[in-house]
Every structure is written in C-alpha cells, then in structure tokens.
matplotlib code that plots the C-alpha trace (Angstrom):
import matplotlib.pyplot as plt

x = [66.6, 69.8, 70.3, 70.7, 67.0, 65.8, 68.0, 68.4, 65.8, 67.0, 66.0, 65.4, 67.7, 64.9, 64.9, 68.3, 66.6, 68.3, 66.5, 64.8, 67.0, 64.4, 62.3, 65.3, 65.9, 62.2, 62.5, 65.5, 63.7, 60.8, 63.2, 64.6, 61.1, 60.1, 63.3, 62.1, 64.2, 63.2, 62.9, 62.4, 61.1, 62.7, 63.4, 60.1, 57.8, 54.7, 52.3, 52.3, 48.6, 45.6, 43.7, 41.2, 38.1, 35.6, 37.7, 37.4, 33.8, 32.9, 34.7, 33.0, 29.6, 30.0, 30.9, 28.1, 25.6, 26.7, 27.4, 29.2, 33.0, 34.0, 35.9, 35.4, 36.1, 39.9, 40.2, 38.4, 34.9, 33.4, 32.5, 36.0, 37.5, 35.0, 36.1, 39.8, 39.1, 37.3, 40.3, 42.4, 39.9, 39.8, 43.5, 45.1, 42.3, 42.7, 39.9, 40.7, 38.3, 37.3, 38.0, 41.7, 41.8, 42.9, 42.6, 45.7, 47.0, 49.1, 51.4, 53.7, 51.0, 50.7, 54.4, 54.3, 51.4, 53.2, 56.5, 54.9, 52.7, 55.4, 58.7, 60.3, 63.3, 66.4, 64.7, 66.3, 64.5, 66.2, 65.7, 67.5, 70.2, 69.2, 65.9, 63.1, 65.0, 62.1, 62.3, 65.8, 65.0, 61.7, 62.9, 65.8, 63.6, 61.6, 64.6, 64.4, 67.6, 67.5, 69.7, 70.7, 71.4, 73.1, 71.5, 72.9, 71.9, 73.1, 70.1, 67.8, 68.2, 66.2, 66.6, 66.8, 65.9, 69.5, 70.5, 67.7, 68.6, 72.4, 71.7, 69.3, 71.8, 74.4, 71.9, 68.2, 65.8, 62.5, 61.3, 62.0, 60.7, 60.6, 59.2, 58.1, 58.2, 61.0, 62.1, 64.6, 65.1, 61.7, 62.4, 59.9, 60.5, 59.5, 57.6, 60.7, 62.4, 59.4, 58.0, 61.1, 61.6, 58.1, 58.6, 61.9, 60.3, 57.4, 59.8, 62.1, 59.3, 60.2, 57.5, 57.3, 56.2, 55.6, 55.4, 53.2, 52.6, 53.5, 51.3, 49.4, 52.5, 54.3, 55.4, 56.3, 54.0, 55.6, 53.2, 53.8, 53.1, 51.4, 53.0, 49.7, 50.0, 52.8, 51.9, 48.7, 51.0, 52.5, 51.6, 50.9, 51.2, 49.6, 48.4, 46.2, 49.3, 51.0, 48.8, 45.7, 47.7, 46.4, 49.5, 48.2, 44.9, 47.2, 45.2, 46.5, 45.8, 47.1, 46.2, 46.7, 46.7, 43.5, 45.3, 47.0, 44.0, 42.8, 46.4, 46.6, 43.2, 44.1, 47.3, 45.3, 42.8, 45.4, 47.9, 45.6, 41.8, 41.1, 42.3, 40.6, 37.0, 36.8, 39.9, 38.3, 35.2, 37.5, 39.5, 36.5, 35.4, 39.0, 38.5, 36.1, 38.6, 40.4, 40.2, 41.7, 44.4, 45.4, 45.8, 48.3, 50.1, 50.5, 52.0, 54.5, 55.3, 56.3, 58.4, 60.2, 60.8, 62.3, 64.6, 65.8, 66.5, 68.2, 70.4, 72.9, 73.3, 74.5, 77.0, 74.7, 74.2, 74.6, 71.1, 68.6, 65.5, 62.7, 59.8, 57.6, 57.0, 58.3, 62.0, 65.1, 68.3, 71.3, 75.0, 76.8, 80.1, 82.0, 81.1, 81.1, 81.3, 79.5, 75.9, 74.7, 77.1, 76.5, 72.6, 73.1, 75.3, 72.9, 69.9, 71.8, 73.3, 70.5, 67.3, 67.0, 66.1, 67.1, 67.6, 71.2, 71.7, 73.0, 69.5, 68.8, 72.2, 74.7, 77.4, 77.3, 74.8, 77.5, 77.7, 73.9, 71.1, 67.4, 65.4, 61.7, 59.6, 56.3, 56.0, 54.3, 55.6, 56.7, 58.6, 60.4, 61.4, 62.8, 64.7, 66.2, 67.3, 68.7, 70.6, 72.1, 73.5, 74.9, 76.6, 78.3, 80.0, 81.5]
y = [88.4, 86.6, 84.4, 81.4, 82.0, 83.1, 81.7, 83.4, 82.4, 79.5, 80.6, 78.2, 78.4, 80.0, 83.0, 84.0, 84.6, 87.4, 90.7, 92.1, 95.2, 97.1, 97.1, 98.3, 101.2, 102.0, 102.1, 104.3, 106.6, 106.7, 107.7, 110.4, 111.7, 111.6, 113.6, 116.3, 115.4, 115.1, 111.7, 110.9, 107.4, 105.2, 102.3, 100.4, 98.7, 100.4, 102.4, 106.0, 106.1, 105.3, 102.2, 102.2, 104.3, 101.4, 99.0, 101.6, 102.3, 98.7, 98.3, 101.4, 100.2, 96.9, 98.6, 101.2, 98.4, 96.6, 93.4, 90.7, 90.7, 87.2, 84.2, 83.1, 79.6, 79.0, 79.4, 82.6, 84.0, 82.1, 85.2, 86.5, 83.1, 83.1, 86.7, 85.8, 82.9, 85.2, 87.4, 84.8, 84.5, 88.3, 88.9, 85.8, 83.9, 80.9, 78.9, 78.5, 76.7, 78.7, 75.6, 76.1, 79.6, 80.0, 83.6, 84.3, 86.8, 88.6, 86.9, 86.4, 84.1, 82.2, 81.5, 80.0, 77.8, 76.6, 76.0, 74.0, 71.9, 71.2, 70.9, 69.1, 70.3, 69.7, 69.9, 72.2, 75.0, 77.1, 80.8, 83.4, 85.9, 88.7, 87.9, 89.1, 88.5, 86.8, 83.9, 83.0, 83.9, 82.2, 78.9, 78.9, 79.6, 76.5, 74.3, 74.3, 74.8, 77.9, 77.1, 80.6, 80.5, 83.7, 85.5, 88.4, 91.7, 90.6, 87.9, 90.4, 88.5, 85.6, 82.0, 79.6, 75.9, 75.1, 76.4, 74.4, 71.2, 71.7, 72.4, 69.4, 67.1, 68.2, 67.5, 67.1, 70.1, 69.8, 73.3, 76.3, 79.8, 82.6, 86.1, 88.1, 91.0, 90.8, 92.4, 94.1, 94.2, 94.9, 92.6, 90.1, 86.6, 86.2, 83.3, 81.9, 81.5, 80.6, 77.9, 75.6, 76.4, 75.1, 72.2, 71.3, 71.5, 69.2, 66.6, 66.5, 66.5, 69.8, 72.0, 75.3, 78.3, 81.6, 84.9, 87.1, 89.9, 92.7, 91.6, 94.5, 96.7, 96.6, 99.3, 100.0, 97.3, 94.5, 91.8, 89.5, 85.9, 83.8, 80.4, 78.8, 79.4, 76.9, 74.5, 73.5, 72.0, 75.5, 77.2, 81.0, 83.5, 86.9, 89.7, 92.9, 94.8, 96.2, 96.8, 97.2, 99.4, 97.5, 96.7, 97.1, 95.2, 92.0, 90.1, 87.8, 84.6, 81.4, 79.3, 75.7, 72.3, 70.5, 67.9, 70.5, 72.6, 70.4, 70.3, 74.0, 74.4, 72.2, 74.2, 77.5, 76.3, 75.6, 78.5, 81.4, 80.4, 82.8, 86.0, 89.0, 89.2, 93.1, 93.0, 90.2, 92.4, 95.4, 93.3, 92.0, 95.6, 96.5, 94.3, 97.0, 100.0, 99.5, 103.1, 104.5, 101.7, 102.4, 106.1, 105.1, 102.8, 105.8, 107.6, 104.9, 104.9, 108.6, 108.1, 105.2, 107.4, 110.1, 107.8, 106.2, 109.6, 111.1, 108.3, 108.3, 112.1, 111.3, 108.8, 105.8, 104.4, 100.7, 99.1, 97.1, 99.3, 97.6, 96.1, 96.2, 96.4, 99.8, 99.3, 100.0, 97.9, 100.1, 99.1, 101.7, 99.8, 102.9, 104.6, 101.8, 98.0, 98.5, 99.3, 99.0, 101.6, 103.8, 103.6, 104.6, 107.6, 108.6, 108.6, 110.5, 113.1, 113.7, 112.1, 109.9, 106.3, 103.4, 99.7, 98.2, 95.4, 93.1, 92.5, 90.8, 89.3, 88.6, 87.9, 90.6, 93.1, 95.2, 97.2, 97.7, 99.8, 99.3, 102.5, 102.2, 104.6, 103.7, 107.2, 110.3, 111.9, 115.2, 113.0, 111.1, 114.3, 115.9, 112.7, 112.8, 116.5, 115.9, 112.8, 114.4, 117.3, 114.9, 112.7, 115.7, 116.3, 112.7]
z = [88.0, 86.7, 83.6, 86.0, 86.9, 83.6, 80.9, 77.7, 75.1, 72.8, 69.3, 66.5, 63.5, 61.5, 63.8, 62.3, 58.9, 57.0, 56.9, 53.9, 53.4, 51.4, 54.6, 56.6, 54.2, 54.5, 58.3, 58.1, 55.7, 58.2, 61.0, 58.9, 58.2, 61.9, 62.9, 60.4, 57.4, 53.8, 52.0, 48.4, 48.3, 45.7, 48.0, 48.3, 45.7, 47.0, 44.6, 45.4, 44.9, 47.2, 46.7, 43.8, 44.6, 43.8, 46.3, 49.0, 48.4, 48.5, 51.9, 53.2, 52.1, 53.8, 57.0, 56.7, 56.1, 59.3, 57.6, 59.4, 58.9, 59.8, 58.5, 54.9, 53.4, 53.7, 49.9, 49.8, 48.8, 46.1, 44.2, 44.3, 43.3, 40.3, 39.4, 39.5, 37.2, 34.8, 34.8, 33.1, 30.3, 29.9, 30.2, 28.6, 26.8, 29.1, 30.9, 34.6, 36.9, 39.9, 41.9, 41.2, 42.8, 46.4, 48.0, 50.2, 52.7, 50.1, 47.7, 50.8, 52.3, 49.0, 48.9, 52.3, 51.6, 48.4, 49.9, 52.6, 50.4, 47.8, 49.5, 52.5, 54.5, 52.4, 49.0, 46.4, 44.7, 42.1, 42.1, 40.1, 41.2, 41.4, 42.9, 45.4, 48.7, 50.6, 48.2, 49.5, 53.1, 53.4, 51.8, 54.3, 57.1, 56.3, 55.9, 52.1, 50.1, 47.7, 44.7, 43.4, 39.7, 38.3, 35.4, 33.4, 32.0, 28.6, 28.6, 30.3, 33.6, 32.4, 33.7, 30.9, 30.4, 29.8, 33.2, 34.9, 33.1, 34.0, 37.7, 37.8, 36.3, 39.0, 41.8, 41.4, 41.9, 43.4, 42.2, 40.1, 41.0, 38.5, 38.4, 35.3, 35.3, 37.7, 40.9, 40.9, 37.2, 35.6, 32.9, 31.3, 30.3, 26.7, 25.3, 23.4, 26.9, 28.9, 26.9, 26.9, 30.6, 31.4, 29.2, 30.8, 34.2, 33.2, 31.6, 34.6, 37.2, 38.6, 40.2, 38.3, 40.4, 38.5, 40.5, 38.4, 41.0, 38.5, 35.7, 34.4, 34.7, 31.3, 29.0, 25.4, 24.0, 26.0, 27.2, 30.2, 29.5, 32.3, 33.0, 32.6, 28.7, 28.7, 31.4, 33.3, 36.0, 36.7, 40.0, 39.8, 42.6, 42.2, 44.3, 44.5, 45.9, 42.8, 39.7, 42.0, 44.5, 47.6, 49.5, 53.0, 52.4, 52.3, 49.6, 46.9, 45.1, 43.8, 40.7, 41.4, 39.6, 40.9, 42.9, 45.0, 45.9, 48.9, 50.4, 50.1, 51.7, 54.6, 55.3, 54.9, 57.5, 60.0, 59.3, 58.5, 58.7, 55.9, 54.2, 55.6, 54.5, 54.2, 51.9, 49.8, 49.3, 48.2, 45.9, 44.1, 43.3, 42.2, 39.1, 37.8, 38.4, 35.1, 33.9, 37.1, 37.3, 33.7, 34.5, 37.2, 34.9, 32.5, 35.5, 36.2, 32.6, 32.6, 35.7, 33.9, 30.9, 33.2, 34.8, 31.6, 30.2, 33.5, 34.8, 31.8, 32.2, 35.8, 34.6, 35.4, 32.0, 32.7, 33.1, 31.1, 30.5, 32.5, 30.5, 33.5, 37.3, 38.6, 39.2, 37.5, 38.5, 37.9, 37.8, 39.9, 40.0, 38.8, 42.1, 44.7, 45.3, 48.5, 47.6, 51.2, 52.4, 49.3, 49.8, 53.4, 52.5, 49.7, 52.2, 54.9, 52.5, 50.1, 51.4, 48.4, 49.4, 47.2, 47.8, 47.7, 45.3, 47.9, 49.0, 45.6, 44.7, 47.6, 45.2, 42.6, 44.2, 45.8, 42.5, 42.0, 43.1, 42.7, 42.1, 42.4, 40.3, 41.9, 43.6, 42.7, 39.6, 41.4, 44.0, 41.3, 39.6, 42.8, 43.4, 40.0, 40.4, 43.9, 43.0, 39.9, 41.9, 44.5, 42.1, 40.4, 43.7, 44.0]

ax = plt.figure().add_subplot(projection="3d")
ax.plot(x, y, z, "-o")
ax.set_aspect("equal")
plt.show()
C-alpha cells in the first residue's frame, strides 16, 4: 500500500516527549546481557533485592485462597489507606486522616493525577535542575510549562524560598515540585530550607508538591522531613518502590488536602479505575517487614560508603556525599563534557552501566554521571574495581 492510500500517522505533539535516558541505558544493558556480555548495574534506581517476604506471602496467600482479584475503590482499599495514614503518626508524629490518602499506580500514576487536577495547559511549575527527568517530560506532555531552576552542589542542590519568590515575581508560578531525598543527588532538604519554602508557597498561592519516594532511605543519622510537617496544603507523593523494594508491583500513594480528594478520585476513576488489588494486599503486608527492610538499608549504606571511599581514588572526587536514596551524582568534567557518549563508552568497554547527567540537567549535565548503589554488594564492588582499572587507562 502507498502513503496516498494509508497516510502516515499524524502524531500529537506530546508523542514527541523526550526519552527517560536511564531507561534507555537499562535497555542497552539488557541487550548486552542477552548477547552474552557482562553488566554491572549502576544505572537504574531499582533495589537489588526481591520484594519483602511478608508482601510476597500475602499475595501468595490471596491467590491460594482463591479470593477475587478485582477492582477496588478508585482511592484504594480502605485498610491500606488507614495503614498509610497510621504510617505518618509512626514515622513523623503527624495525624493524617485516612480520607486524605489516595492509593495510586506507582508514584508515576500519582503525578499524572496531581498534574491533571492542579494545572491547566500553559501553567508554570517550578522544578529543580538537576531533577528526575519524568517531571519535566510529563509536564511537557500535558501542555504544562516546567520552569527549571538551577541548583548547585555548594547548596546541596536545594531549591530555596528566595529562588521561588524571584521566579514567581518574574512570571507567576502555579506550582513547585521538590524531592527529598533527591534523585539524582541523594541530598535531603533540611528543615531550615524546607520551612520557608513551604511558607512562601502558601503565601503566594503556589501549589507545593513533595516527592518523598526515597523516605526511609537515609544515612549517617540524617532524617528526611515530610512537607506535611510544614504545610497542611502540601501534596505528598510516595511509593512502595524504593524503601519497600516493590518496583514492579506499581503501587504508590498520595496525601492530599481534603478539598482535592474528590477531584483526584474522579480522575482516578476515569484514568485507571483503581490500582491493582493484589499489589495493594502485598503493600499492606510490607508495612510489617521493617526488620528485613532495615537490613537492606544497611546494605545500601555499605555500598554508599564504598563509593564515597573509592571514587576519589579514581580521580572522581567532586560530589556531594548523598544523605539518602541510593544515588551519587558525580562531576566527571575532568574526563568529559559529553556524559551521554561517556556512559555509552563505559558500558561498551567495561560493562559498567551508569546514567548520564544530561538526563537530569540538560544544561550542565554533560559533565555529570549518576551512579546507583542499589544493587547487590558484590556487584557494586565489582563495578568499582572494573571502573577504577578502566579510568587508569584513560
């Protein structure tokens, strides 16, 4: 058939959304593995452990008992919503009504719901540079304008109230999105920075969204603050993917102001119907797996310490030690200003996979790489040894 009979598909502008390069690197690593090559995975933010035993057993039990696995309420199983609300009392000493909890299809589903409920096409939403790439890409795909505000290692990559106020005065912002601990930097926003940021957003009528997906993963006595400690109007996004190690179960949650619950529910009903029931049952059990999860956090801490010690010996000594998450964002500017090409060469020549900084910061990211230390300890040790030998030859 010719194009005259079957014209080329006319795509919407959102179909041209930029790729999430970490996923592209992951695909390249998979291709190398399938071709018989060796890969040391430091490119993706995925725990190198299976899901918590109690979560798996809860799912297996439901399947064995032949229970119906169907739709749930759009906002999630009531018992899971209650347990998430209790988590805020246990972890932060805050009272959160279960009615303010919405269970989502991962944090990604939560962001889509929030962006659709809060912003119209053309609205301006401040994010940091560097930042998790799907913030920028999803906002653009929805016709919302991401306003990328540069942050610096010297201030531990934190967005400040002063920067928000300055940008808002230049042209009004409708929203501000922050993450703590951060991806790719692993740094935490301390209370002295977070409180005035939340107060400024409230005073200026700007929606504050706080991505807290890496809460539970902090080191060296650092504590991650929830935005809810500083503002009841803040919207919190979290997930069972990182601390709980349940990436493929695709289950997350939102904490919402009461007047946003019904709009989010209506959107969820139409977009997703509900999050997967089996995943919700497993997630409920994961809250009781603290001992197992803390053992895993200790393994991440050991991997973190290895990287912090090893990278300077390779000549890579320009980084802010991460407070949390499982990433180290390293300045490799003495070696390259093209982190994408450098990451490709590193994978091809050594089998070590890392994510290029341009994924997180289109302007300055050419001189950065993000190393994930979420993998097994032996794999991280092998990657360090292999990378060190390779860099000595460059």
